[in-house]
C-alpha positions in Angstrom: -20.3 9.4 70.4 -19.3 12.7 68.8 -19.7 12.0 64.9 -16.0 11.3 63.2 -15.9 14.8 61.4 -16.2 16.5 64.8 -12.6 15.1 65.4 -11.4 16.1 61.9 -9.0 19.1 62.9 -9.2 20.3 59.0 -11.8 23.0 58.4 -15.0 21.6 56.2 -14.9 22.2 53.0 -17.2 25.3 51.8 -20.1 24.7 50.4 -21.7 25.9 46.9 -24.9 28.0 47.3 -26.7 29.1 44.0 -23.6 28.6 42.3 -21.2 30.4 45.0 -19.5 29.6 47.5 -20.2 29.9 50.7 -17.9 31.0 53.0 -17.4 30.8 56.9 -17.0 33.2 59.2 -13.7 34.9 59.7 -12.7 34.8 62.9 -10.8 38.7 63.9 -7.3 38.4 65.3 -7.6 41.6 66.9 -9.9 40.0 69.4 -7.8 37.4 70.1 -4.6 39.6 71.3 -4.4 40.7 74.9 -6.2 44.1 75.8 -3.6 46.8 76.4 -5.2 48.1 79.5 -4.9 45.2 81.5 -1.2 45.8 82.3 -1.7 47.5 85.7 -3.4 43.4 86.6 0.2 42.6 86.5 1.3 45.4 88.7 -1.5 44.9 91.3 -0.1 41.1 91.5 3.7 42.2 91.9 2.7 44.6 94.7 1.0 41.8 96.9 4.0 39.7 96.7 6.2 42.8 97.5 3.3 43.7 100.3 3.8 39.9 101.8 7.6 39.8 101.5 7.9 43.2 103.9 5.1 41.9 107.0 7.4 39.0 107.0 10.5 41.0 107.5 8.7 43.0 109.9 7.4 39.8 112.1 10.8 37.9 112.0 12.3 41.4 113.3 9.9 41.8 115.9 10.4 38.7 116.9 13.7 38.6 116.9 13.8 42.1 119.2 11.6 40.6 121.7 13.8 38.1 122.4 16.9 40.2 122.9 14.6 42.5 124.9 13.6 39.6 127.5 17.2 38.6 127.5 18.3 42.7 128.7 15.0 43.4 130.8 16.7 43.0 134.0 19.5 45.3 133.6 17.7 48.3 131.5 15.5 48.9 134.9 18.8 49.6 136.7 19.6 53.4 136.3 23.3 54.9 136.6 24.0 57.7 138.9 26.2 59.6 140.7 25.9 59.8 144.6 27.5 61.7 147.2 27.4 61.7 151.2 26.0 64.3 153.2 28.8 65.7 155.6 29.2 68.2 158.4 31.5 71.2 158.5 31.6 74.8 158.9 30.0 76.5 156.2 31.1 80.7 155.9 28.4 83.1 155.3 29.5 85.8 152.8 27.6 88.7 151.3 28.6 89.5 147.5 28.2 92.7 145.3 29.5 94.1 141.9 32.6 96.3 142.3 35.1 98.1 140.2 39.2 98.2 141.2 39.9 102.1 141.8 43.5 103.4 143.0 44.2 103.9 145.7 45.9 107.1 145.0 46.4 109.0 141.3 48.5 111.5 140.1 48.6 113.7 137.1 52.3 115.2 136.8 52.3 118.3 135.9 54.9 120.8 135.5 55.0 124.0 137.6 57.0 126.3 135.6 57.2 127.1 132.3 59.8 125.7 130.0 61.2 123.9 127.7 60.9 120.1 128.1 64.8 118.4 127.9 64.5 115.0 129.2 61.8 112.3 129.6 63.3 110.0 132.4 60.5 107.4 132.6 59.5 104.1 130.5 56.1 104.0 129.7 54.0 101.3 132.3 57.1 101.5 134.1 57.0 101.3 137.8 58.0 104.2 139.7 58.9 104.9 143.4 58.0 108.5 145.3 61.1 111.3 144.6 62.4 109.0 141.6 63.3 111.3 138.5 60.9 111.7 135.6 61.4 114.5 133.4 64.1 117.5 133.2 62.9 120.4 132.0 66.0 123.1 130.7 67.7 124.6 133.8 69.3 127.8 132.4 66.8 130.6 132.6 66.4 129.7 136.3 69.7 129.6 137.1 70.3 133.2 135.7 67.2 134.2 137.7 69.6 132.7 140.5 72.3 134.6 140.1 70.7 137.5 139.5 69.0 137.3 143.0 72.4 136.4 144.2 74.0 140.0 143.1 71.1 141.8 144.6 72.0 140.6 148.2 75.4 141.4 147.9 74.7 144.6 146.7 71.9 145.2 149.0 74.3 143.7 151.8 77.0 146.5 151.5 74.5 149.0 151.0 73.0 147.7 154.6 76.7 148.3 156.3 76.9 151.5 154.7 73.8 153.2 156.0 74.4 151.4 159.6 78.1 153.1 159.6 76.7 156.0 158.5 73.8 155.9 161.7 76.5 155.3 163.7 78.1 158.6 163.1 75.3 160.2 163.3 73.8 159.0 166.9 77.5 160.4 167.5 77.2 163.8 166.2 73.7 164.0 167.4 75.1 163.4 171.2 77.5 166.3 170.8 74.6 168.5 169.8 76.3 168.9 166.4 72.8 167.7 164.1 69.7 167.7 164.4 67.4 164.8 166.1 65.9 164.2 162.5 68.4 163.4 160.5 70.1 161.0 162.9 67.0 159.7 162.4 66.6 159.1 158.9 69.6 157.8 158.3 68.4 155.2 161.1 65.3 154.3 158.8 67.3 154.3 155.9 69.8 151.4 157.8 66.5 149.8 158.2 65.3 149.9 154.6 68.5 148.2 153.7 68.1 145.2 156.0 64.5 145.0 154.7 66.2 144.8 150.9 68.6 142.4 152.2 65.4 140.0 153.5 63.9 140.4 149.8 66.7 139.6 148.5 66.8 136.4 150.1 63.5 135.4 149.4 64.3 136.3 145.9 67.1 133.5 146.1 65.0 131.1 147.8 62.4 131.4 144.9 65.0 131.1 142.1 66.4 128.4 144.2 63.0 126.7 144.1 62.0 127.3 140.6 65.7 125.6 139.4 64.7 122.5 141.5 61.2 122.3 139.8 63.3 122.0 136.7 63.7 118.3 138.0 60.2 116.7 138.0 59.7 113.7 140.4 57.3 111.0 140.9 55.1 112.3 143.8 53.8 108.8 144.7 55.1 105.2 144.3 53.0 103.5 141.4 53.2 102.7 137.8 53.2 105.4 135.1 50.8 105.5 132.2 51.5 106.4 128.7 53.7 109.6 128.3 51.7 112.8 127.3 54.3 115.3 126.2 57.4 114.4 123.8 61.0 115.8 124.9 61.4 118.8 123.1 58.5 121.1 123.7 57.4 123.6 125.4 55.0 123.0 128.6 53.5 125.8 130.6 52.0 125.5 134.7 48.6 126.1 133.1 48.6 123.7 130.6 45.5 121.4 131.1 47.0 117.8 130.8 50.1 116.9 132.5 53.2 114.5 131.5 51.9 111.1 132.8 49.7 109.5 135.4 50.8 107.8 137.7 48.2 105.4 139.9 48.8 103.9 143.4 48.7 99.9 143.0 50.0 98.7 145.9 47.8 98.9 148.2 44.6 98.8 145.9 41.1 99.3 146.7 37.6 98.0 145.3 34.2 99.9 145.5 31.1 97.2 144.9 27.8 97.6 146.3 25.7 95.6 148.6 21.6 95.7 149.4 21.1 98.3 151.7 18.9 95.8 154.1 22.3 93.9 154.5 24.2 97.2 156.0 23.3 97.1 159.9 24.6 93.8 159.9 28.1 95.1 158.2 27.4 98.2 160.4 27.4 96.2 163.5 30.7 94.8 162.9 32.4 97.5 161.9 31.4 99.2 165.5 32.7 96.5 166.8 36.2 96.7 165.6 35.7 93.2 164.0 37.8 92.9 160.7 35.9 91.7 157.9 37.8 89.8 155.2 36.7 90.6 151.6 37.7 88.4 148.9 38.1 89.3 144.7 37.3 87.2 142.2 37.5 87.6 138.4 34.3 88.8 136.0 33.7 84.6 136.0 33.5 84.5 139.8 36.1 81.4 139.4 39.2 82.4 140.3 39.8 84.7 143.2 42.2 87.5 142.4 43.2 88.8 146.0 42.6 88.9 150.0 42.1 92.2 151.6 39.8 93.7 154.4 36.7 96.1 154.2 38.0 99.9 155.0 35.1 101.4 155.3 31.0 102.4 154.2 29.4 105.0 152.6 28.1 107.5 154.2 24.9 107.6 152.4 22.5 105.4 150.5 21.6 105.2 146.7 18.4 106.2 146.7 17.6 104.8 143.1 19.4 101.4 143.5 18.6 101.1 147.0 22.3 99.8 147.6 25.2 101.1 149.6 28.1 101.3 148.7 31.7 100.2 150.6 35.5 100.1 149.9 37.9 97.3 150.7 41.5 97.7 150.1 43.6 94.4 148.4 47.9 94.9 149.6 48.2 93.4 145.3 51.2 92.5 146.0 51.1 90.0 143.0 49.7 93.3 140.8 46.7 90.9 140.3 44.1 93.8 140.4 44.0 96.5 137.7 42.8 99.8 137.6 38.5 100.0 136.3 38.9 96.1 136.4 35.3 94.3 137.0 35.0 92.2 139.6 33.3 90.2 142.6 33.6 90.8 145.9 32.6 88.2 148.6 32.3 90.2 152.6 32.8 87.5 155.1 30.2 87.7 157.4 29.8 85.1 159.8 30.5 81.2 159.8 27.9 78.9 160.5 28.9 75.7 162.8 28.5 72.1 162.3 25.9 72.8 159.1 24.9 69.1 157.2 25.8 70.0 153.4 25.5 68.5 150.4 26.1 69.4 146.7 24.3 72.1 145.5 23.4 69.8 142.2 21.6 67.2 144.4 18.6 69.6 145.3 15.3 69.0 142.9 12.2 71.5 142.8 8.8 70.6 142.0 5.2 71.4 143.1 5.6 70.8 146.6 9.0 72.0 146.9 12.5 71.1 147.6 13.8 67.4 147.6 16.2 65.2 147.0 16.8 61.7 146.0 18.1 59.3 148.8 19.8 56.2 147.7 18.8 53.4 149.8 20.1 49.8 150.6 22.7 50.6 147.8 20.4 50.3 144.7 17.0 52.0 145.2 16.2 55.8 145.4 13.5 57.4 147.4 12.1 60.8 147.5 12.9 62.6 150.5 11.5 66.6 151.0 14.4 68.8 152.2 14.5 72.5 153.8 17.6 74.5 152.1 19.7 76.9 153.8 22.2 78.8 153.2 24.0 78.4 149.3 27.6 78.4 148.9 29.4 78.1 146.2 28.2 74.5 144.8 27.5 73.5 148.2 24.5 73.8 150.1 22.9 73.5 154.0 20.0 71.3 154.3 18.3 72.5 158.0 15.8 69.4 157.8 15.4 66.5 156.6 18.8 65.3 156.0 21.6 63.3 158.3 24.9 63.2 157.6 26.3 60.4 156.1 23.1 60.1 153.9 23.8 59.1 150.5 21.7 61.5 147.7 21.7 61.2 144.1 23.9 64.2 142.7 23.4 63.2 138.5 21.4 61.6 136.7 18.3 62.7 138.9 15.8 63.7 136.2 15.8 59.6 134.9 14.3 58.8 138.9 11.0 57.9 140.2 9.8 56.4 143.7 11.9 53.3 144.2 13.5 52.9 141.4 16.8 50.7 141.2 20.1 52.4 140.6 23.4 51.6 139.7 25.8 54.1 142.5 28.8 55.9 141.5 30.6 57.8 144.1 31.5 61.2 142.7 35.4 62.0 143.1 35.6 64.6 145.5 36.4 67.1 143.1 33.2 66.7 141.5 31.6 67.8 144.5 33.9 71.3 145.0 33.5 74.2 142.1 35.5 77.5 143.0 32.7 79.4 141.3 31.1 81.4 144.7 27.5 83.0 145.1 26.3 85.1 147.2 24.9 83.9 150.9 
């Protein structure tokens, strides 16, 4: 049992010792305050609480995602793909070369005489026909020259008449032994000289008429006129380096293109046999067919720097789709492969062991089938081995597939199976 004084909350009275009050030790109030360096303890407490909440959130989220994955797992294993059936058809074989359209004929229209250009009768870019008036030169100097030549002819014709009359008279006098033979022969020579002068006068008249006709400049060929090079009012000369206008023939028009020299023997063999080889011109992107024509000839030598031979094809160009110096891709028909098994080119895959395709089995799975690819034409390839007509192959989505994968097949529309873009055979 504790002493009653211990239960008294009041502090004890101080005791007197040697007439001095004995003081009890005083408590240091600063020691009872919390140290300011202990704030990090509370920070650790709050961090532990936050980490626990984060772990709880992760646990609940993972459990929820696991439930969703478990419900959709059967559907996620099915890969959607686009497929098409292999078919049997005739496949043309083409040779392709890069070419340039060239005019079949190009003429620089020049004057044949000197004079002042008085009239330009064509419009720039106009389609002109052969013999159509293009320009006129001042005809007056040449008309004067023609009139002078005609006057000289009339003068010499009178001289011929007089010389022939005198010659006939001298012949009669010589027969009567009145004049010498030399005088008669001299008069005959003068008559011949007068007749020769008439021939020269006639030639001068013809030349004057020809020069007068040259004052009307006409189109030598039918074609499209280019930009006007000389304006009306200028003096033009036959010796001028530039002409009046350049006319290019567009119908028909030609295209020059090149093929490798190892493809040339087959082309020559068909040309010698008289077989018409169809040529088709495509645009720069090789997607749009511009014109259809025929192979005309092959150049007489092979370019040693490139190992190629130049060929020339002719196109009617009725719709003027081809233009001089236009870049084109020319496809030359060589042969037709009958009854080939063809599939879209996008179905062919390439791996370490070669080319293969994904073959659809039972409508819901695929298997890897090695194939041997033959001819390639446009977006279509011929399969020489490994496939039969009617087999269904994957044409889109193959990058996600493996052997035996489950697929959801969508048939490709016919428009997706053909692409107008052409490639060489």
